[in-house]
KOLMARZA-717136 format. One record per residue: residue number from 1; x, y, z of N, C-alpha, C in turn. Coordinates in pm, whole numbers, plus 50000, padded with zeros to 5 digits. Layout:
NUM | X | Y | Z | X | Y | Z | X | Y | Z;
...
END
This chain:
1 | 83556 | 64429 | 40031 | 83535 | 64574 | 40040 | 83483 | 64626 | 39906;
2 | 83381 | 64714 | 39913 | 83323 | 64771 | 39792 | 83305 | 64921 | 39809;
3 | 83290 | 64989 | 39697 | 83262 | 65132 | 39702 | 83133 | 65158 | 39779;
4 | 83134 | 65267 | 39855 | 83019 | 65298 | 39938 | 82895 | 65327 | 39854;
5 | 82912 | 65399 | 39743 | 82795 | 65431 | 39661 | 82734 | 65305 | 39600;
6 | 82818 | 65205 | 39570 | 82766 | 65079 | 39516 | 82689 | 65002 | 39622;
7 | 82740 | 65000 | 39744 | 82672 | 64930 | 39854 | 82535 | 64991 | 39879;
8 | 82530 | 65123 | 39891 | 82403 | 65189 | 39924 | 82303 | 65174 | 39809;
9 | 82349 | 65196 | 39685 | 82257 | 65189 | 39571 | 82205 | 65048 | 39548;
10 | 82282 | 64946 | 39590 | 82240 | 64807 | 39568 | 82115 | 64771 | 39648;
11 | 82082 | 64851 | 39748 | 81966 | 64821 | 39832 | 81836 | 64879 | 39777;
12 | 81847 | 64954 | 39665 | 81727 | 64989 | 39590 | 81667 | 65125 | 39616;
13 | 81699 | 65189 | 39727 | 81633 | 65315 | 39760 | 81693 | 65433 | 39685;
14 | 81825 | 65431 | 39664 | 81893 | 65541 | 39598 | 81975 | 65491 | 39480;
15 | 81986 | 65576 | 39377 | 82077 | 65546 | 39267 | 82217 | 65592 | 39308;
16 | 82316 | 65550 | 39232 | 82454 | 65588 | 39266 | 82473 | 65738 | 39253;
17 | 82409 | 65801 | 39155 | 82420 | 65947 | 39141 | 82356 | 66018 | 39260;
18 | 82245 | 65963 | 39310 | 82180 | 66021 | 39427 | 82268 | 66008 | 39551;
19 | 82336 | 65894 | 39563 | 82426 | 65873 | 39677 | 82538 | 65978 | 39675;
20 | 82592 | 66005 | 39558 | 82698 | 66104 | 39547 | 82650 | 66242 | 39591;
21 | 82529 | 66277 | 39555 | 82473 | 66406 | 39597 | 82455 | 66410 | 39748;
22 | 82410 | 66298 | 39806 | 82392 | 66291 | 39951 | 82526 | 66302 | 40024;
23 | 82629 | 66242 | 39966 | 82763 | 66252 | 40025 | 82809 | 66397 | 40024;
24 | 82791 | 66466 | 39911 | 82833 | 66606 | 39901 | 82758 | 66695 | 40000;
25 | 82632 | 66651 | 40032 | 82551 | 66728 | 40126 | 82584 | 66693 | 40271;
26 | 82677 | 66599 | 40292 | 82716 | 66562 | 40427 | 82616 | 66474 | 40498;
27 | 82536 | 66401 | 40422 | 82427 | 66321 | 40481 | 82459 | 66172 | 40490;
28 | 82581 | 66133 | 40454 | 82620 | 65992 | 40459 | 82734 | 65975 | 40560;
29 | 82718 | 65877 | 40649 | 82825 | 65849 | 40747 | 82870 | 65704 | 40736;
30 | 82995 | 65682 | 40769 | 83054 | 65549 | 40775 | 83118 | 65533 | 40912;
31 | 83060 | 65442 | 40992 | 83108 | 65420 | 41129 | 83112 | 65550 | 41209;
32 | 83007 | 65631 | 41192 | 82991 | 65753 | 41270 | 83058 | 65876 | 41215;
33 | 83137 | 65862 | 41108 | 83209 | 65975 | 41050 | 83146 | 66013 | 40916;
34 | 83131 | 66145 | 40893 | 83078 | 66189 | 40765 | 83173 | 66150 | 40653;
35 | 83115 | 66101 | 40544 | 83193 | 66055 | 40430 | 83219 | 66174 | 40336;
36 | 83343 | 66186 | 40289 | 83378 | 66296 | 40199 | 83376 | 66256 | 40053;
37 | 83383 | 66125 | 40026 | 83383 | 66077 | 39888 | 83301 | 65950 | 39876;
38 | 83220 | 65942 | 39770 | 83132 | 65827 | 39751 | 83207 | 65702 | 39711;
39 | 83332 | 65716 | 39670 | 83407 | 65598 | 39627 | 83491 | 65535 | 39738;
40 | 83473 | 65583 | 39863 | 83543 | 65523 | 39975 | 83499 | 65378 | 39988;
41 | 83592 | 65290 | 40027 | 83561 | 65148 | 40038 | 83506 | 65115 | 40177;
42 | 83411 | 65020 | 40181 | 83350 | 64979 | 40307 | 83317 | 64831 | 40303;
43 | 83301 | 64773 | 40421 | 83257 | 64635 | 40435 | 83108 | 64638 | 40467;
44 | 83026 | 64598 | 40370 | 82881 | 64612 | 40384 | 82825 | 64536 | 40503;
45 | 82888 | 64424 | 40540 | 82833 | 64341 | 40646 | 82888 | 64375 | 40784;
46 | 82994 | 64455 | 40791 | 83054 | 64487 | 40920 | 83047 | 64634 | 40957;
47 | 83060 | 64721 | 40857 | 83060 | 64864 | 40885 | 82919 | 64917 | 40907;
48 | 82910 | 65026 | 40982 | 82781 | 65092 | 41006 | 82769 | 65210 | 40910;
49 | 82666 | 65204 | 40826 | 82644 | 65308 | 40724 | 82509 | 65373 | 40748;
50 | 82504 | 65505 | 40744 | 82377 | 65575 | 40755 | 82362 | 65674 | 40640;
51 | 82237 | 65695 | 40599 | 82203 | 65793 | 40497 | 82093 | 65881 | 40554;
52 | 82124 | 66009 | 40570 | 82028 | 66105 | 40625 | 81975 | 66058 | 40760;
53 | 82065 | 66002 | 40840 | 82030 | 65957 | 40975 | 81970 | 65821 | 40985;
54 | 81945 | 65755 | 40870 | 81882 | 65622 | 40868 | 81987 | 65516 | 40838;
55 | 81993 | 65412 | 40923 | 82091 | 65306 | 40902 | 82058 | 65227 | 40776;
56 | 82160 | 65191 | 40700 | 82144 | 65108 | 40582 | 82153 | 64962 | 40625;
57 | 82043 | 64890 | 40609 | 82040 | 64748 | 40643 | 82074 | 64670 | 40517;
58 | 82196 | 64621 | 40509 | 82245 | 64560 | 40386 | 82199 | 64416 | 40371;
59 | 82147 | 64385 | 40253 | 82114 | 64247 | 40216 | 82172 | 64222 | 40078;
60 | 82256 | 64120 | 40067 | 82318 | 64090 | 39938 | 82213 | 64058 | 39834;
61 | 82113 | 63976 | 39874 | 82003 | 63940 | 39784 | 81871 | 63955 | 39857;
62 | 81765 | 63965 | 39779 | 81632 | 63974 | 39837 | 81543 | 63867 | 39774;
63 | 81448 | 63815 | 39853 | 81358 | 63709 | 39808 | 81216 | 63751 | 39848;
64 | 81127 | 63754 | 39752 | 80994 | 63812 | 39771 | 80887 | 63711 | 39732;
65 | 80784 | 63699 | 39816 | 80666 | 63620 | 39785 | 80556 | 63714 | 39735;
66 | 80508 | 63688 | 39615 | 80399 | 63768 | 39557 | 80277 | 63679 | 39537;
67 | 80160 | 63731 | 39571 | 80034 | 63665 | 39537 | 79985 | 63728 | 39408;
68 | 80017 | 63664 | 39297 | 79990 | 63722 | 39165 | 79842 | 63719 | 39129;
69 | 79791 | 63832 | 39084 | 79652 | 63833 | 39035 | 79646 | 63799 | 38886;
70 | 79528 | 63781 | 38835 | 79510 | 63758 | 38692 | 79550 | 63883 | 38613;
71 | 79591 | 63860 | 38488 | 79621 | 63971 | 38400 | 79760 | 64028 | 38415;
72 | 79838 | 63976 | 38508 | 79975 | 64022 | 38530 | 80069 | 63914 | 38476;
73 | 80170 | 63955 | 38400 | 80259 | 63858 | 38336 | 80384 | 63836 | 38421;
74 | 80436 | 63715 | 38415 | 80557 | 63679 | 38489 | 80679 | 63715 | 38405;
75 | 80713 | 63843 | 38405 | 80824 | 63893 | 38327 | 80885 | 64013 | 38398;
76 | 81003 | 64053 | 38355 | 81065 | 64170 | 38416 | 81012 | 64300 | 38354;
77 | 80975 | 64295 | 38227 | 80914 | 64412 | 38163 | 80827 | 64365 | 38047;
78 | 80728 | 64445 | 38015 | 80635 | 64413 | 37907 | 80575 | 64545 | 37858;
79 | 80572 | 64561 | 37728 | 80525 | 64687 | 37670 | 80374 | 64703 | 37680;
80 | 80303 | 64594 | 37703 | 80156 | 64598 | 37701 | 80096 | 64571 | 37840;
81 | 80146 | 64466 | 37907 | 80083 | 64421 | 38030 | 80164 | 64462 | 38154;
82 | 80094 | 64470 | 38266 | 80161 | 64490 | 38394 | 80237 | 64363 | 38428;
83 | 80357 | 64377 | 38484 | 80438 | 64262 | 38519 | 80442 | 64241 | 38670;
84 | 80490 | 64124 | 38710 | 80503 | 64095 | 38854 | 80601 | 64192 | 38920;
85 | 80702 | 64240 | 38845 | 80798 | 64335 | 38900 | 80730 | 64469 | 38928;
86 | 80633 | 64505 | 38846 | 80560 | 64631 | 38868 | 80485 | 64631 | 39001;
87 | 80457 | 64513 | 39055 | 80381 | 64504 | 39180 | 80469 | 64510 | 39304;
88 | 80601 | 64508 | 39286 | 80691 | 64514 | 39401 | 80695 | 64658 | 39454;
89 | 80665 | 64680 | 39582 | 80664 | 64816 | 39637 | 80806 | 64873 | 39647;
90 | 80819 | 65005 | 39652 | 80952 | 65068 | 39658 | 81039 | 65017 | 39771;
91 | 80979 | 64982 | 39884 | 81058 | 64938 | 40000 | 81131 | 64806 | 39973;
92 | 81081 | 64727 | 39877 | 81142 | 64597 | 39846 | 81212 | 64596 | 39710;
93 | 81188 | 64700 | 39631 | 81240 | 64699 | 39495 | 81391 | 64725 | 39491;
94 | 81457 | 64658 | 39397 | 81597 | 64686 | 39364 | 81622 | 64642 | 39221;
95 | 81729 | 64695 | 39162 | 81763 | 64656 | 39026 | 81796 | 64507 | 39020;
96 | 81760 | 64445 | 38908 | 81795 | 64305 | 38886 | 81693 | 64205 | 38932;
97 | 81576 | 64251 | 38980 | 81472 | 64157 | 39023 | 81413 | 64083 | 38902;
98 | 81377 | 63957 | 38922 | 81313 | 63878 | 38818 | 81230 | 63769 | 38884;
99 | 81128 | 63716 | 38814 | 81050 | 63605 | 38870 | 81124 | 63473 | 38852;
100 | 81136 | 63397 | 38960 | 81199 | 63265 | 38954 | 81092 | 63164 | 38913;
101 | 81079 | 63143 | 38784 | 80970 | 63060 | 38733 | 80855 | 63148 | 38689;
102 | 80762 | 63092 | 38616 | 80655 | 63171 | 38556 | 80518 | 63112 | 38587;
103 | 80419 | 63201 | 38587 | 80279 | 63163 | 38589 | 80212 | 63225 | 38467;
104 | 80114 | 63155 | 38409 | 80039 | 63211 | 38298 | 79969 | 63339 | 38341;
105 | 79933 | 63420 | 38243 | 79869 | 63547 | 38274 | 79740 | 63532 | 38352;
106 | 79663 | 63425 | 38326 | 79536 | 63407 | 38396 | 79547 | 63313 | 38516;
107 | 79671 | 63273 | 38551 | 79693 | 63191 | 38670 | 79733 | 63281 | 38786;
108 | 79681 | 63253 | 38904 | 79708 | 63335 | 39021 | 79799 | 63261 | 39119;
109 | 79842 | 63334 | 39223 | 79910 | 63268 | 39332 | 80058 | 63300 | 39345;
110 | 80131 | 63208 | 39405 | 80268 | 63224 | 39452 | 80368 | 63241 | 39337;
111 | 80427 | 63360 | 39331 | 80542 | 63384 | 39244 | 80657 | 63428 | 39333;
112 | 80773 | 63366 | 39315 | 80892 | 63404 | 39389 | 80973 | 63500 | 39304;
113 | 81003 | 63617 | 39360 | 81080 | 63720 | 39290 | 81211 | 63740 | 39365;
114 | 81320 | 63748 | 39291 | 81451 | 63761 | 39355 | 81549 | 63829 | 39261;
115 | 81668 | 63860 | 39314 | 81780 | 63904 | 39231 | 81896 | 63806 | 39243;
116 | 81868 | 63688 | 39296 | 81969 | 63585 | 39320 | 81958 | 63476 | 39213;
117 | 82039 | 63490 | 39109 | 82032 | 63394 | 38999 | 82073 | 63254 | 39038;
118 | 82171 | 63242 | 39127 | 82216 | 63109 | 39170 | 82104 | 63034 | 39243;
119 | 82032 | 63105 | 39330 | 81922 | 63041 | 39404 | 81812 | 62998 | 39307;
120 | 81778 | 63086 | 39213 | 81673 | 63052 | 39116 | 81713 | 62929 | 39035;
121 | 81839 | 62922 | 38998 | 81885 | 62805 | 38921 | 81874 | 62677 | 39004;
122 | 81908 | 62688 | 39132 | 81904 | 62568 | 39218 | 81763 | 62513 | 39229;
123 | 81664 | 62599 | 39242 | 81528 | 62548 | 39263 | 81454 | 62516 | 39134;
124 | 81506 | 62566 | 39020 | 81435 | 62546 | 38895 | 81505 | 62451 | 38799;
125 | 81630 | 62416 | 38826 | 81702 | 62327 | 38734 | 81636 | 62189 | 38732;
126 | 81638 | 62120 | 38618 | 81575 | 61988 | 38609 | 81623 | 61890 | 38717;
127 | 81749 | 61902 | 38756 | 81804 | 61810 | 38855 | 81744 | 61833 | 38993;
128 | 81720 | 61960 | 39028 | 81676 | 61993 | 39164 | 81535 | 62052 | 39170;
129 | 81463 | 62042 | 39060 | 81333 | 62111 | 39050 | 81244 | 62084 | 39171;
130 | 81208 | 62192 | 39242 | 81121 | 62177 | 39359 | 80979 | 62145 | 39315;
131 | 80904 | 62085 | 39404 | 80763 | 62057 | 39377 | 80683 | 62186 | 39388;
132 | 80594 | 62206 | 39293 | 80503 | 62321 | 39295 | 80360 | 62267 | 39306;
133 | 80283 | 62326 | 39396 | 80148 | 62278 | 39425 | 80045 | 62378 | 39375;
134 | 79944 | 62327 | 39306 | 79839 | 62410 | 39248 | 79702 | 62360 | 39292;
135 | 79608 | 62453 | 39297 | 79466 | 62419 | 39310 | 79400 | 62452 | 39177;
136 | 79339 | 62350 | 39115 | 79278 | 62365 | 38983 | 79128 | 62341 | 38992;
137 | 79050 | 62440 | 38950 | 78906 | 62422 | 38938 | 78878 | 62364 | 38799;
138 | 78800 | 62254 | 38795 | 78783 | 62177 | 38672 | 78640 | 62180 | 38621;
139 | 78626 | 62136 | 38496 | 78492 | 62118 | 38440 | 78418 | 62005 | 38510;
140 | 78490 | 61897 | 38542 | 78426 | 61783 | 38610 | 78528 | 61709 | 38695;
141 | 78481 | 61626 | 38784 | 78568 | 61556 | 38878 | 78654 | 61453 | 38806;
142 | 78762 | 61415 | 38870 | 78854 | 61317 | 38814 | 78806 | 61175 | 38845;
143 | 78830 | 61087 | 38752 | 78802 | 60944 | 38775 | 78924 | 60879 | 38838;
144 | 78907 | 60758 | 38885 | 79020 | 60683 | 38940 | 79127 | 60662 | 38833;
145 | 79083 | 60642 | 38708 | 79177 | 60623 | 38598 | 79257 | 60751 | 38572;
146 | 79192 | 60866 | 38585 | 79262 | 60994 | 38567 | 79373 | 61010 | 38671;
147 | 79343 | 60977 | 38794 | 79441 | 60991 | 38902 | 79561 | 60900 | 38879;
148 | 79533 | 60778 | 38832 | 79642 | 60685 | 38801 | 79727 | 60740 | 38686;
149 | 79661 | 60801 | 38588 | 79734 | 60855 | 38473 | 79835 | 60961 | 38517;
150 | 79797 | 61045 | 38612 | 79889 | 61146 | 38663 | 80011 | 61080 | 38726;
151 | 79988 | 60976 | 38802 | 80100 | 60912 | 38872 | 80194 | 60839 | 38777;
152 | 80145 | 60805 | 38658 | 80227 | 60733 | 38561 | 80294 | 60825 | 38461;
153 | 80251 | 60951 | 38458 | 80304 | 61045 | 38358 | 80209 | 61055 | 38241;
154 | 80179 | 61177 | 38200 | 80078 | 61199 | 38096 | 80143 | 61242 | 37966;
155 | 80099 | 61180 | 37855 | 80139 | 61223 | 37721 | 80047 | 61336 | 37678;
156 | 80104 | 61453 | 37651 | 80024 | 61565 | 37603 | 79987 | 61544 | 37457;
157 | 79895 | 61624 | 37410 | 79843 | 61604 | 37275 | 79947 | 61625 | 37167;
158 | 80053 | 61700 | 37196 | 80158 | 61721 | 37097 | 80270 | 61618 | 37109;
159 | 80251 | 61516 | 37195 | 80349 | 61411 | 37212 | 80447 | 61433 | 37325;
160 | 80440 | 61549 | 37389 | 80528 | 61576 | 37503 | 80490 | 61488 | 37620;
161 | 80590 | 61428 | 37685 | 80564 | 61344 | 37800 | 80592 | 61421 | 37928;
162 | 80493 | 61429 | 38015 | 80510 | 61489 | 38146 | 80545 | 61380 | 38247;
163 | 80637 | 61412 | 38335 | 80675 | 61316 | 38438 | 80561 | 61292 | 38535;
164 | 80575 | 61188 | 38616 | 80471 | 61155 | 38712 | 80440 | 61274 | 38803;
165 | 80314 | 61288 | 38840 | 80268 | 61397 | 38925 | 80168 | 61341 | 39026;
166 | 80138 | 61420 | 39126 | 80041 | 61379 | 39227 | 79915 | 61464 | 39212;
167 | 79800 | 61400 | 39222 | 79674 | 61474 | 39213 | 79571 | 61410 | 39306;
168 | 79487 | 61493 | 39365 | 79376 | 61444 | 39445 | 79264 | 61546 | 39440;
169 | 79142 | 61501 | 39455 | 79028 | 61591 | 39457 | 79015 | 61654 | 39595;
170 | 78996 | 61785 | 39598 | 78973 | 61856 | 39723 | 78826 | 61878 | 39749;
171 | 78749 | 61893 | 39642 | 78604 | 61910 | 39656 | 78537 | 61864 | 39527;
172 | 78409 | 61828 | 39539 | 78333 | 61780 | 39424 | 78246 | 61888 | 39362;
173 | 78202 | 61983 | 39443 | 78112 | 62088 | 39394 | 78148 | 62223 | 39456;
174 | 78229 | 62303 | 39386 | 78280 | 62280 | 39251 | 78394 | 62179 | 39252;
175 | 78423 | 62117 | 39138 | 78532 | 62020 | 39132 | 78668 | 62090 | 39137;
176 | 78739 | 62073 | 39248 | 78871 | 62134 | 39266 | 78971 | 62025 | 39299;
177 | 79082 | 62024 | 39226 | 79187 | 61924 | 39248 | 79315 | 61992 | 39292;
178 | 79391 | 61921 | 39375 | 79526 | 61965 | 39412 | 79625 | 61888 | 39326;
179 | 79716 | 61959 | 39262 | 79814 | 61898 | 39173 | 79954 | 61937 | 39218;
180 | 80044 | 61839 | 39221 | 80184 | 61864 | 39256 | 80271 | 61817 | 39142;
181 | 80348 | 61912 | 39085 | 80438 | 61878 | 38975 | 80579 | 61926 | 39009;
182 | 80679 | 61866 | 38944 | 80815 | 61913 | 38965 | 80883 | 61944 | 38833;
183 | 80801 | 61982 | 38735 | 80852 | 62032 | 38608 | 80798 | 62173 | 38588;
184 | 80829 | 62231 | 38474 | 80779 | 62365 | 38446 | 80751 | 62386 | 38299;
185 | 80689 | 62287 | 38236 | 80658 | 62299 | 38094 | 80549 | 62404 | 38070;
186 | 80545 | 62455 | 37949 | 80451 | 62560 | 37910 | 80307 | 62515 | 37932;
187 | 80232 | 62591 | 38012 | 80091 | 62562 | 38040 | 80070 | 62418 | 38086;
188 | 80166 | 62365 | 38160 | 80168 | 62221 | 38186 | 80044 | 62169 | 38255;
189 | 80002 | 62232 | 38365 | 79889 | 62179 | 38441 | 79763 | 62177 | 38354;
190 | 79736 | 62284 | 38283 | 79618 | 62290 | 38198 | 79624 | 62185 | 38087;
191 | 79742 | 62167 | 38030 | 79757 | 62071 | 37921 | 79745 | 61927 | 37970;
192 | 79789 | 61900 | 38093 | 79775 | 61765 | 38148 | 79628 | 61729 | 38164;
193 | 79552 | 61821 | 38220 | 79408 | 61793 | 38235 | 79339 | 61784 | 38099;
194 | 79379 | 61871 | 38005 | 79319 | 61869 | 37872 | 79344 | 61735 | 37803;
195 | 79460 | 61675 | 37827 | 79491 | 61546 | 37767 | 79398 | 61436 | 37817;
196 | 79336 | 61460 | 37935 | 79241 | 61363 | 37991 | 79096 | 61403 | 37965;
197 | 79077 | 61504 | 37879 | 78943 | 61545 | 37843 | 78877 | 61635 | 37946;
198 | 78958 | 61702 | 38027 | 78906 | 61793 | 38129 | 78958 | 61933 | 38101;
199 | 78894 | 62031 | 38159 | 78935 | 62170 | 38136 | 78953 | 62242 | 38268;
200 | 79063 | 62315 | 38280 | 79089 | 62397 | 38399 | 79025 | 62533 | 38379;
201 | 78935 | 62569 | 38469 | 78870 | 62700 | 38458 | 78933 | 62804 | 38549;
202 | 78999 | 62760 | 38656 | 79073 | 62848 | 38746 | 79196 | 62773 | 38794;
203 | 79309 | 62845 | 38804 | 79432 | 62780 | 38850 | 79509 | 62874 | 38942;
204 | 79550 | 62820 | 39056 | 79623 | 62900 | 39154 | 79740 | 62818 | 39209;
205 | 79860 | 62877 | 39208 | 79974 | 62812 | 39272 | 79971 | 62848 | 39420;
206 | 79969 | 62746 | 39505 | 79953 | 62768 | 39649 | 80077 | 62734 | 39729;
207 | 80178 | 62676 | 39663 | 80295 | 62631 | 39739 | 80415 | 62615 | 39646;
208 | 80533 | 62653 | 39693 | 80658 | 62627 | 39623 | 80749 | 62550 | 39718;
209 | 80792 | 62432 | 39676 | 80866 | 62347 | 39767 | 80781 | 62318 | 39889;
210 | 80836 | 62344 | 40007 | 80760 | 62321 | 40129 | 80694 | 62445 | 40184;
211 | 80700 | 62558 | 40110 | 80649 | 62686 | 40162 | 80514 | 62720 | 40102;
212 | 80415 | 62737 | 40188 | 80280 | 62776 | 40145 | 80273 | 62926 | 40114;
213 | 80187 | 62961 | 40021 | 80154 | 63101 | 39998 | 80092 | 63158 | 40125;
214 | 80141 | 63273 | 40169 | 80090 | 63338 | 40289 | 79945 | 63379 | 40266;
215 | 79853 | 63323 | 40343 | 79710 | 63350 | 40325 | 79674 | 63494 | 40357;
216 | 79763 | 63564 | 40427 | 79736 | 63704 | 40462 | 79761 | 63799 | 40345;
217 | 79830 | 63749 | 40243 | 79858 | 63834 | 40127 | 79737 | 63838 | 40034;
218 | 79685 | 63956 | 40010 | 79580 | 63973 | 39911 | 79642 | 63967 | 39772;
219 | 79561 | 63943 | 39671 | 79614 | 63940 | 39535 | 79679 | 64075 | 39503;
220 | 79800 | 64068 | 39449 | 79875 | 64188 | 39417 | 79969 | 64232 | 39527;
221 | 79959 | 64170 | 39645 | 80047 | 64206 | 39757 | 80166 | 64112 | 39764;
222 | 80274 | 64160 | 39826 | 80392 | 64076 | 39842 | 80462 | 64110 | 39973;
223 | 80553 | 64023 | 40013 | 80634 | 64044 | 40133 | 80766 | 63972 | 40116;
224 | 80862 | 64010 | 40200 | 80993 | 63947 | 40193 | 80988 | 63807 | 40254;
225 | 81062 | 63717 | 40195 | 81073 | 63579 | 40244 | 81190 | 63572 | 40340;
226 | 81170 | 63508 | 40454 | 81275 | 63499 | 40555 | 81377 | 63391 | 40520;
227 | 81491 | 63395 | 40589 | 81595 | 63294 | 40567 | 81543 | 63154 | 40599;
228 | 81463 | 63143 | 40704 | 81407 | 63013 | 40741 | 81312 | 62962 | 40632;
229 | 81234 | 63054 | 40574 | 81141 | 63014 | 40469 | 81214 | 62972 | 40341;
230 | 81330 | 63032 | 40315 | 81409 | 62990 | 40199 | 81448 | 62843 | 40210;
231 | 81482 | 62802 | 40330 | 81518 | 62662 | 40352 | 81395 | 62573 | 40329;
232 | 81278 | 62620 | 40371 | 81155 | 62543 | 40353 | 81123 | 62527 | 40205;
233 | 81146 | 62631 | 40126 | 81122 | 62622 | 39981 | 81204 | 62509 | 39921;
234 | 81328 | 62497 | 39964 | 81417 | 62398 | 39907 | 81392 | 62257 | 39961;
235 | 81302 | 62248 | 40060 | 81264 | 62116 | 40113 | 81159 | 62058 | 40020;
236 | 81205 | 61977 | 39925 | 81116 | 61924 | 39821 | 81030 | 61811 | 39872;
END
């Protein structure tokens, strides 16, 4: 059981002070009865709560798929650049959102945004790190030796060792490769190709775990991830 104002405000549409004003105005009901105090206790998953005639659909956590455009940083706030959180529409926004993992500013594609720290830890921890799939446009095509190097693990120019990864060419003109990694080192995909004398000119994350980026999402758009899709993400 939790305070009613905390339950309602946790869903992102109203602040706790706004909930109190709505209660005083007689616009909040609990199981069909007008609420007289915002600190009344309720069961978020069993009780019926309405605000101004609209039912409150309670979700403990939210999971969002964003198709990140270039120039947007994977951070919760930034004094200079627009962040991935800035792109979340009011209908999905709530306090405590953060990107689960990061993409470089000029990298596009799938960013998972959530307020569930335990879930983010499960999919990003070294022990359980899910596979992330990228499409990389290159300066030139990969040789057979390059592909073998990915499967054996690549030493970066600063001596950092990347674990084995999967790579294959998707097209020759322009040269586009699909890369699957299960680490999250700084600029890792670009640095792996650079170590082989190649350069990434465009990079897009197209998949997290077993879940593909929704092709219907335009750059800058996002949508909520379903419970079934959460399971697919964790299917490494």
